[in-house]
C-alpha positions, 0 to 999 in steps of 0.5 A, spaced: 491 294 424 489 286 424 493 281 428 496 278 422 499 284 419 502 286 426 505 279 427 508 280 420 512 287 422 514 284 428 517 278 426 524 279 422 528 273 419 535 274 419 536 269 413 532 273 408 534 280 410 537 284 404 545 285 404 548 292 403 553 291 397 555 298 397 557 299 405 560 292 407 563 294 413 557 298 417 560 296 424 567 299 421 570 293 424 576 294 419 577 301 419 584 302 422 586 295 420 586 293 413 586 300 409 592 299 405 593 304 399 599 305 395 600 312 399 600 308 406 606 303 403 610 307 398 612 314 399 618 318 396 621 323 400 622 330 397 629 330 393 628 323 391 623 322 386 622 317 380 620 319 373 613 321 373 611 315 368 614 310 373 610 313 379 604 313 375 605 306 373 607 303 380 601 306 383 596 303 377 600 296 378 600 296 386 592 298 386 590 293 380 594 287 383 591 288 390 584 289 387 585 283 383 589 278 388 584 280 393 578 278 389 581 272 386 583 270 394 576 271 396 573 267 390 577 261 392 578 261 399 572 266 401 566 261 401 570 255 405 572 260 410 565 263 411 563 255 412 568 254 417 567 261 421 559 259 420 560 252 424 565 255 429 561 261 431 555 256 431 558 251 436 561 257 440 554 260 440 551 253 442 556 252 448 555 259 450 547 258 450 547 251 453 553 250 457 556 256 460 550 261 461 546 255 465 553 253 469 554 260 471 547 261 473 547 254 477 554 257 480 551 263 482 545 260 485 549 255 489 554 260 492 548 264 494 546 259 499 554 258 501 555 265 502 549 266 507 552 260 511 558 263 511 556 270 513 552 267 519 558 264 521 562 270 521 557 274 524 556 269 530 564 267 531 568 273 529 563 279 531 563 278 538 571 276 538 572 283 535 567 287 539 571 284 545 578 286 542 575 293 541 573 294 548 580 291 551 583 296 546 578 302 547 581 304 554 588 305 551 590 312 550 596 314 546 599 321 547 605 324 543 609 329 546 615 333 543 621 333 548 626 339 547 
């Protein structure tokens, strides 16, 4: 295998990838949130049933209305919202990559120096003090006795 074909296999362009028109929620983002069917909204308990024809017409009306309203709304608002969300996530990614991560890395580098100085001070001043207090109280003996 030559280097050119190896590079072509390794490079993957996100902008030209094929989209799945059948399975549009591969990561199952909306499994528990937006699955609303007729049976999830309208239900008739035992003893309270409408005419069968009305029930079937209600089901068809609900399903078709939901289907076409969703399609019309996505046709009207989907592209502008996709543009807005694209800009938003581009800005968010830019801020995270170029501001947040470098600031956090810088802070961790600077705080490491401060933590070493703090550690040296604690070991220099507090360790002897606590050692001395420990020796003073090491000779204290407590005995418990039960008196009748």
